[in-house]
MIDOSE-1310 file (N, C-alpha, C; in nm, 2 decimals, decimal comma, always signed):
residues 196
mrem	+2,15/+1,84/+1,73/+2,12/+1,89/+1,86/+2,15/+1,78/+1,96; +2,14/+1,65/+1,92/+2,17/+1,54/+2,01/+2,32/+1,56/+2,05; +2,41/+1,59/+1,95/+2,55/+1,61/+1,98/+2,57/+1,72/+2,07; +2,48/+1,82/+2,07/+2,50/+1,94/+2,16/+2,43/+1,92/+2,29
ghpn	+2,39/+1,80/+2,33/+2,34/+1,77/+2,46/+2,19/+1,80/+2,47; +2,12/+1,80/+2,36/+1,97/+1,83/+2,37/+1,90/+1,73/+2,28; +1,89/+1,60/+2,33/+1,83/+1,50/+2,25/+1,68/+1,51/+2,23; +1,61/+1,57/+2,32/+1,46/+1,58/+2,31/+1,42/+1,70/+2,23
calp	+1,42/+1,69/+2,10/+1,38/+1,81/+2,02/+1,28/+1,78/+1,91; +1,25/+1,65/+1,89/+1,15/+1,61/+1,79/+1,02/+1,58/+1,85; +0,91/+1,64/+1,79/+0,78/+1,61/+1,84/+0,74/+1,47/+1,80; +0,64/+1,41/+1,87/+0,60/+1,27/+1,84/+0,57/+1,25/+1,69
neir	+0,61/+1,13/+1,64/+0,60/+1,11/+1,49/+0,46/+1,10/+1,44; +0,36/+1,10/+1,53/+0,22/+1,10/+1,49/+0,18/+1,24/+1,44; +0,25/+1,34/+1,47/+0,22/+1,48/+1,42/+0,28/+1,49/+1,28; +0,19/+1,50/+1,18/+0,23/+1,50/+1,04/+0,18/+1,62/+0,97
pldd	+0,23/+1,65/+0,85/+0,19/+1,77/+0,78/+0,06/+1,74/+0,70; -0,03/+1,83/+0,70/-0,15/+1,82/+0,61/-0,11/+1,81/+0,47; -0,01/+1,88/+0,43/+0,04/+1,88/+0,29/+0,19/+1,84/+0,30; +0,23/+1,72/+0,26/+0,36/+1,68/+0,29/+0,47/+1,74/+0,19
tqtl	+0,42/+1,83/+0,10/+0,52/+1,91/+0,02/+0,56/+2,04/+0,09; +0,49/+2,08/+0,20/+0,52/+2,20/+0,26/+0,62/+2,19/+0,37; +0,69/+2,30/+0,39/+0,78/+2,31/+0,51/+0,73/+2,43/+0,59; +0,77/+2,44/+0,72/+0,73/+2,54/+0,81/+0,85/+2,57/+0,90
agpv	+0,88/+2,70/+0,91/+0,99/+2,74/+1,00/+0,96/+2,88/+1,06; +0,99/+2,90/+1,18/+0,97/+3,03/+1,24/+0,96/+3,03/+1,39; +0,95/+3,14/+1,45/+0,95/+3,15/+1,60/+0,81/+3,11/+1,65; +0,82/+3,04/+1,77/+0,70/+2,98/+1,83/+0,62/+3,08/+1,91
wtcs	+0,49/+3,07/+1,91/+0,40/+3,13/+2,00/+0,31/+3,02/+2,05; +0,30/+2,99/+2,18/+0,23/+2,88/+2,23/+0,09/+2,91/+2,28; +0,01/+2,80/+2,29/-0,12/+2,81/+2,35/-0,16/+2,67/+2,40; -0,25/+2,66/+2,50/-0,30/+2,54/+2,54/-0,44/+2,55/+2,58
grid	-0,51/+2,44/+2,59/-0,65/+2,45/+2,62/-0,70/+2,31/+2,67; -0,83/+2,30/+2,69/-0,89/+2,18/+2,75/-1,03/+2,16/+2,71; -1,08/+2,04/+2,72/-1,22/+2,01/+2,70/-1,30/+2,07/+2,82; -1,41/+2,14/+2,79/-1,50/+2,19/+2,90/-1,64/+2,18/+2,85
ntis	-1,71/+2,07/+2,90/-1,84/+2,05/+2,86/-1,95/+2,13/+2,93; -1,90/+2,23/+3,02/-1,99/+2,31/+3,09/-2,01/+2,45/+3,02; -1,93/+2,48/+2,92/-1,93/+2,61/+2,86/-2,04/+2,61/+2,74; -2,09/+2,73/+2,72/-2,19/+2,75/+2,61/-2,11/+2,76/+2,47
ddes	-2,19/+2,75/+2,37/-2,13/+2,76/+2,23/-2,06/+2,90/+2,23; -2,13/+3,00/+2,28/-2,08/+3,14/+2,27/-1,95/+3,15/+2,35; -1,95/+3,09/+2,47/-1,82/+3,10/+2,55/-1,71/+3,03/+2,48; -1,73/+2,92/+2,42/-1,62/+2,85/+2,36/-1,57/+2,93/+2,24
lmsw	-1,66/+2,99/+2,16/-1,62/+3,07/+2,05/-1,56/+3,20/+2,08; -1,60/+3,26/+2,19/-1,53/+3,38/+2,25/-1,38/+3,34/+2,29; -1,37/+3,23/+2,35/-1,23/+3,18/+2,39/-1,15/+3,16/+2,26; -1,20/+3,09/+2,16/-1,13/+3,05/+2,04/-1,09/+3,18/+1,96
tgll	-1,19/+3,27/+1,94/-1,16/+3,39/+1,86/-1,07/+3,48/+1,94; -1,07/+3,47/+2,07/-0,97/+3,55/+2,15/-0,83/+3,50/+2,11; -0,81/+3,37/+2,10/-0,68/+3,32/+2,06/-0,64/+3,36/+1,92; -0,74/+3,36/+1,83/-0,71/+3,40/+1,69/-0,67/+3,55/+1,69
skap	-0,73/+3,63/+1,78/-0,70/+3,77/+1,78/-0,56/+3,80/+1,83; -0,51/+3,72/+1,92/-0,39/+3,75/+1,99/-0,27/+3,68/+1,93; -0,29/+3,58/+1,84/-0,17/+3,51/+1,78/-0,09/+3,61/+1,69; +0,03/+3,63/+1,72/+0,11/+3,73/+1,65/+0,15/+3,69/+1,51
ggsv	+0,14/+3,78/+1,42/+0,19/+3,76/+1,28/+0,34/+3,73/+1,29; +0,39/+3,66/+1,19/+0,53/+3,62/+1,19/+0,57/+3,51/+1,28; +0,47/+3,45/+1,35/+0,50/+3,34/+1,44/+0,44/+3,21/+1,39; +0,48/+3,10/+1,45/+0,42/+2,97/+1,43/+0,34/+2,94/+1,56
lvcq	+0,21/+2,92/+1,54/+0,12/+2,89/+1,66/+0,13/+2,74/+1,69; +0,17/+2,71/+1,81/+0,19/+2,58/+1,86/+0,10/+2,55/+1,97; +0,01/+2,45/+1,96/-0,10/+2,43/+2,06/-0,09/+2,29/+2,12; -0,11/+2,29/+2,25/-0,13/+2,16/+2,33/-0,27/+2,17/+2,37
pnds	-0,36/+2,10/+2,30/-0,51/+2,11/+2,33/-0,55/+2,01/+2,45; -0,46/+1,92/+2,49/-0,49/+1,83/+2,60/-0,62/+1,75/+2,56; -0,63/+1,71/+2,44/-0,76/+1,65/+2,39/-0,73/+1,56/+2,26; -0,81/+1,46/+2,25/-0,79/+1,37/+2,13/-0,93/+1,34/+2,07
tiah	-1,02/+1,43/+2,08/-1,16/+1,40/+2,04/-1,21/+1,50/+1,93; -1,16/+1,62/+1,93/-1,22/+1,72/+1,84/-1,11/+1,79/+1,75; -1,15/+1,87/+1,65/-1,05/+1,94/+1,57/-1,02/+2,07/+1,64; -0,89/+2,11/+1,63/-0,84/+2,23/+1,69/-0,79/+2,33/+1,58
mgel	-0,84/+2,30/+1,46/-0,82/+2,40/+1,35/-0,92/+2,36/+1,24; -0,97/+2,47/+1,18/-1,07/+2,45/+1,07/-1,05/+2,56/+0,97; -1,14/+2,56/+0,87/-1,13/+2,64/+0,75/-1,12/+2,79/+0,78; -1,22/+2,85/+0,85/-1,23/+2,99/+0,88/-1,11/+3,03/+0,97
saet	-1,08/+2,95/+1,07/-0,96/+2,98/+1,16/-0,83/+2,99/+1,08; -0,81/+2,89/+1,00/-0,69/+2,89/+0,92/-0,68/+3,01/+0,83; -0,79/+3,04/+0,76/-0,79/+3,16/+0,67/-0,76/+3,29/+0,75; -0,82/+3,30/+0,87/-0,80/+3,41/+0,96/-0,65/+3,43/+1,00
lnhr	-0,60/+3,32/+1,05/-0,46/+3,32/+1,09/-0,36/+3,35/+0,97; -0,39/+3,29/+0,86/-0,31/+3,31/+0,74/-0,31/+3,46/+0,70; -0,43/+3,52/+0,70/-0,45/+3,66/+0,67/-0,38/+3,75/+0,77; -0,37/+3,71/+0,89/-0,31/+3,79/+1,00/-0,16/+3,77/+1,00
gvlg	-0,10/+3,69/+0,91/+0,04/+3,67/+0,90/+0,10/+3,56/+0,98; +0,02/+3,48/+1,05/+0,07/+3,37/+1,12/+0,13/+3,27/+1,02; +0,25/+3,22/+1,05/+0,32/+3,14/+0,95/+0,26/+3,00/+0,93; +0,20/+2,94/+1,03/+0,15/+2,81/+1,03/+0,11/+2,76/+1,17
yvvd	+0,07/+2,63/+1,18/+0,01/+2,58/+1,30/+0,06/+2,44/+1,32; +0,10/+2,42/+1,45/+0,14/+2,28/+1,49/+0,05/+2,25/+1,61; -0,02/+2,13/+1,61/-0,11/+2,10/+1,72/-0,10/+1,95/+1,75; -0,10/+1,93/+1,88/-0,10/+1,79/+1,93/-0,25/+1,74/+1,93
ggnr	-0,32/+1,76/+1,82/-0,46/+1,73/+1,82/-0,51/+1,72/+1,68; -0,64/+1,76/+1,66/-0,71/+1,73/+1,54/-0,72/+1,85/+1,44; -0,76/+1,82/+1,32/-0,78/+1,91/+1,21/-0,91/+1,87/+1,13; -0,98/+1,98/+1,08/-1,09/+1,95/+0,99/-1,09/+2,05/+0,88
dsdf	-1,18/+2,04/+0,79/-1,18/+2,13/+0,67/-1,05/+2,12/+0,59; -1,00/+2,00/+0,59/-0,86/+1,97/+0,55/-0,84/+2,01/+0,40; -0,93/+1,97/+0,32/-0,92/+2,00/+0,18/-0,91/+2,15/+0,15; -0,99/+2,23/+0,22/-0,99/+2,38/+0,21/-0,85/+2,43/+0,25
irkl	-0,80/+2,38/+0,37/-0,68/+2,43/+0,42/-0,56/+2,40/+0,33; -0,56/+2,28/+0,28/-0,46/+2,23/+0,19/-0,46/+2,32/+0,06; -0,57/+2,36/+0,01/-0,58/+2,45/-0,11/-0,54/+2,59/-0,07; -0,56/+2,63/+0,05/-0,52/+2,76/+0,10/-0,37/+2,77/+0,10
gwpv	-0,30/+2,66/+0,12/-0,16/+2,66/+0,12/-0,09/+2,70/+0,25; -0,17/+2,70/+0,36/-0,12/+2,74/+0,49/-0,08/+2,61/+0,57; +0,05/+2,61/+0,61/+0,10/+2,48/+0,67/+0,03/+2,45/+0,81; -0,02/+2,32/+0,82/-0,07/+2,27/+0,94/-0,01/+2,13/+0,97
ffry	+0,04/+2,12/+1,09/+0,10/+1,99/+1,13/+0,01/+1,94/+1,25; -0,04/+1,82/+1,24/-0,15/+1,78/+1,34/-0,14/+1,63/+1,35; -0,23/+1,58/+1,44/-0,22/+1,43/+1,48/-0,33/+1,35/+1,41; -0,45/+1,40/+1,39/-0,56/+1,33/+1,34/-0,67/+1,42/+1,27
ftpk	-0,75/+1,35/+1,19/-0,86/+1,42/+1,12/-0,99/+1,39/+1,20; -1,08/+1,49/+1,21/-1,21/+1,47/+1,26/-1,30/+1,59/+1,21; -1,43/+1,56/+1,19/-1,52/+1,67/+1,16/-1,57/+1,75/+1,28; -1,55/+1,70/+1,40/-1,60/+1,76/+1,52/-1,52/+1,89/+1,55
dvvg	-1,59/+2,00/+1,59/-1,52/+2,13/+1,61/-1,52/+2,16/+1,76; -1,47/+2,28/+1,79/-1,45/+2,32/+1,93/-1,58/+2,38/+2,00; -1,68/+2,40/+1,92/-1,80/+2,48/+1,97/-1,87/+2,40/+2,08; -1,88/+2,47/+2,19/-1,94/+2,42/+2,31/-1,86/+2,31/+2,38
kwav	-1,73/+2,29/+2,34/-1,66/+2,18/+2,39/-1,52/+2,21/+2,45; -1,46/+2,32/+2,40/-1,32/+2,34/+2,43/-1,29/+2,49/+2,46; -1,20/+2,51/+2,55/-1,16/+2,65/+2,59/-1,01/+2,66/+2,60; -0,96/+2,78/+2,56/-0,82/+2,82/+2,57/-0,79/+2,83/+2,72
esmg	-0,67/+2,77/+2,76/-0,63/+2,79/+2,90/-0,51/+2,89/+2,91; -0,42/+2,88/+2,82/-0,30/+2,97/+2,83/-0,26/+3,01/+2,69; -0,20/+3,13/+2,68/-0,14/+3,18/+2,56/+0,00/+3,24/+2,59; +0,10/+3,19/+2,52/+0,24/+3,24/+2,54/+0,31/+3,18/+2,65
epit	+0,25/+3,08/+2,72/+0,31/+3,01/+2,83/+0,37/+2,88/+2,79; +0,47/+2,82/+2,86/+0,54/+2,70/+2,82/+0,43/+2,58/+2,81; +0,45/+2,50/+2,71/+0,37/+2,38/+2,70/+0,47/+2,26/+2,67; +0,41/+2,14/+2,68/+0,49/+2,02/+2,65/+0,41/+1,93/+2,55
igev	+0,48/+1,89/+2,44/+0,42/+1,80/+2,35/+0,51/+1,68/+2,34; +0,46/+1,56/+2,37/+0,54/+1,44/+2,38/+0,64/+1,46/+2,50; +0,77/+1,45/+2,47/+0,87/+1,48/+2,57/+0,94/+1,61/+2,55; +0,89/+1,70/+2,46/+0,95/+1,82/+2,43/+0,88/+1,94/+2,50
eitt	+0,96/+2,01/+2,58/+0,91/+2,14/+2,63/+0,93/+2,25/+2,53; +0,82/+2,33/+2,52/+0,82/+2,43/+2,41/+0,78/+2,56/+2,48; +0,86/+2,67/+2,45/+0,84/+2,80/+2,50/+0,83/+2,90/+2,39; +0,74/+3,00/+2,41/+0,73/+3,11/+2,32/+0,87/+3,17/+2,29
gdwi	+0,91/+3,18/+2,17/+1,04/+3,23/+2,13/+1,13/+3,12/+2,08; +1,10/+2,99/+2,11/+1,18/+2,88/+2,05/+1,15/+2,89/+1,90; +1,22/+2,80/+1,82/+1,19/+2,79/+1,68/+1,14/+2,66/+1,64; +1,06/+2,65/+1,54/+1,00/+2,53/+1,48/+1,06/+2,51/+1,34
ladi	+1,10/+2,39/+1,31/+1,14/+2,35/+1,18/+1,06/+2,23/+1,15; +0,98/+2,23/+1,04/+0,88/+2,12/+1,02/+0,88/+2,09/+0,87; +0,87/+1,96/+0,84/+0,86/+1,92/+0,70/+0,80/+1,77/+0,70; +0,81/+1,70/+0,59/+0,76/+1,57/+0,57/+0,82/+1,47/+0,68
dgvv	+0,94/+1,50/+0,72/+1,00/+1,41/+0,82/+0,95/+1,43/+0,96; +0,89/+1,54/+0,99/+0,84/+1,57/+1,13/+0,87/+1,71/+1,17; +0,86/+1,73/+1,30/+0,87/+1,87/+1,36/+0,98/+1,87/+1,47; +1,07/+1,96/+1,45/+1,18/+1,98/+1,55/+1,16/+2,12/+1,61
vipq	+1,19/+2,12/+1,74/+1,18/+2,24/+1,82/+1,33/+2,28/+1,86; +1,37/+2,40/+1,83/+1,50/+2,45/+1,87/+1,48/+2,55/+1,98; +1,53/+2,52/+2,10/+1,52/+2,62/+2,21/+1,58/+2,76/+2,17; +1,52/+2,86/+2,21/+1,57/+3,00/+2,18/+1,72/+3,02/+2,21
smie	+1,76/+2,96/+2,32/+1,90/+2,98/+2,36/+2,00/+2,91/+2,27; +1,95/+2,81/+2,18/+2,04/+2,73/+2,10/+2,04/+2,77/+1,95; +1,95/+2,86/+1,91/+1,92/+2,89/+1,77/+2,05/+2,92/+1,69; +2,13/+3,01/+1,74/+2,25/+3,05/+1,67/+2,35/+2,93/+1,66
svln	+2,38/+2,86/+1,77/+2,47/+2,75/+1,76/+2,42/+2,64/+1,68; +2,29/+2,61/+1,68/+2,24/+2,50/+1,60/+2,25/+2,54/+1,45; +2,22/+2,67/+1,41/+2,23/+2,71/+1,27/+2,38/+2,70/+1,23; +2,47/+2,74/+1,31/+2,61/+2,74/+1,27/+2,66/+2,59/+1,25
ktee	+2,62/+2,50/+1,34/+2,66/+2,36/+1,33/+2,59/+2,30/+1,21; +2,47/+2,33/+1,18/+2,40/+2,28/+1,07/+2,47/+2,32/+0,94; +2,51/+2,44/+0,93/+2,58/+2,49/+0,81/+2,71/+2,41/+0,79; +2,78/+2,39/+0,90/+2,91/+2,31/+0,90/+2,88/+2,17/+0,85
imst	+2,78/+2,10/+0,90/+2,75/+1,96/+0,87/+2,71/+1,95/+0,72; +2,62/+2,05/+0,68/+2,58/+2,04/+0,54/+2,70/+2,06/+0,44; +2,79/+2,15/+0,47/+2,91/+2,16/+0,39/+2,99/+2,03/+0,38; +3,01/+1,97/+0,50/+3,09/+1,85/+0,51/+3,01/+1,73/+0,43
esel	+2,88/+1,73/+0,45/+2,80/+1,62/+0,38/+2,81/+1,64/+0,23; +2,81/+1,76/+0,18/+2,83/+1,79/+0,04/+2,96/+1,74/-0,01; +3,07/+1,76/+0,06/+3,20/+1,72/+0,02/+3,21/+1,56/+0,03; +3,15/+1,50/+0,13/+3,15/+1,36/+0,15/+3,07/+1,29/+0,03
rtmi	+2,96/+1,35/-0,01/+2,87/+1,30/-0,12/+2,96/+1,30/-0,25; +3,02/+1,41/-0,27/+3,10/+1,42/-0,39/+3,21/+1,31/-0,40; +3,28/+1,29/-0,28/+3,38/+1,19/-0,28/+3,33/+1,05/-0,31; +3,21/+1,02/-0,25/+3,15/+0,89/-0,27/+3,11/+0,87/-0,42
lngm	+3,05/+0,98/-0,47/+3,00/+0,97/-0,61/+3,12/+0,96/-0,71; +3,24/+1,01/-0,66/+3,36/+1,00/-0,74/+3,44/+0,87/-0,72; +3,37/+0,78/-0,64/+3,43/+0,64/-0,62/+3,49/+0,61/-0,49; +3,49/+0,70/-0,39/+3,54/+0,66/-0,26/+3,45/+0,56/-0,19
dpqe	+3,51/+0,46/-0,13/+3,43/+0,36/-0,05/+3,35/+0,43/+0,06; +3,22/+0,40/+0,08/+3,15/+0,47/+0,19/+3,21/+0,46/+0,33; +3,26/+0,34/+0,36/+3,32/+0,33/+0,49/+3,45/+0,42/+0,51; +3,53/+0,42/+0,40/+3,65/+0,51/+0,40/+3,60/+0,65/+0,41
aykk	+3,50/+0,69/+0,34/+3,45/+0,83/+0,35/+3,40/+0,86/+0,49; +3,33/+0,76/+0,56/+3,29/+0,79/+0,70/+3,42/+0,80/+0,79; +3,52/+0,72/+0,77/+3,64/+0,73/+0,85/+3,71/+0,86/+0,83; +3,70/+0,91/+0,71/+3,77/+1,04/+0,69/+3,69/+1,16/+0,75
yrlf	+3,55/+1,16/+0,73/+3,47/+1,27/+0,77/+3,40/+1,25/+0,91; +3,39/+1,13/+0,95/+3,32/+1,09/+1,07/+3,18/+1,15/+1,07; +3,12/+1,13/+0,96/+2,98/+1,18/+0,93/+2,92/+1,10/+0,83; +2,79/+1,07/+0,84/+2,72/+1,00/+0,73/+2,57/+1,02/+0,75
């Protein structure tokens, strides 16, 4: 994507997988929220469950919580979203009930652990609207690719060209690897393929 003129595609490296053996890929559906110490427990849970109700199956929920103090995912929410067919969750924030979610096998990529939850503290501000995480602007309909190395966002307009270029590079890398394993000098291999 850097070669295609889109260098800002990786989310901050603090966002890590809960289970580093899992991968996550799919179309994005965004949300954002904020701390609000004036709301009641009921108001915060109505806001949160409204988000759970609207998150579309077949998507990756990506959240900018604008907060670094509480968890923005937990056991019951993860189980609910998984049951509704949401593919996974990426959040620039916290996670709790981590052992349960890991055993559930539902992919979560997050920044920190904490036992503190959203109740009486946090409200949803937007759903389906553009958000920014780090230096990356994310829009509903973009694609997420995430694994142990981190999270990459592919803009919707680039998906086909990125996939085609990726297939081309993977094919060339396979050929290059074979040449090196058969004795070709690595620098000579780079000169031939201009890839490494």
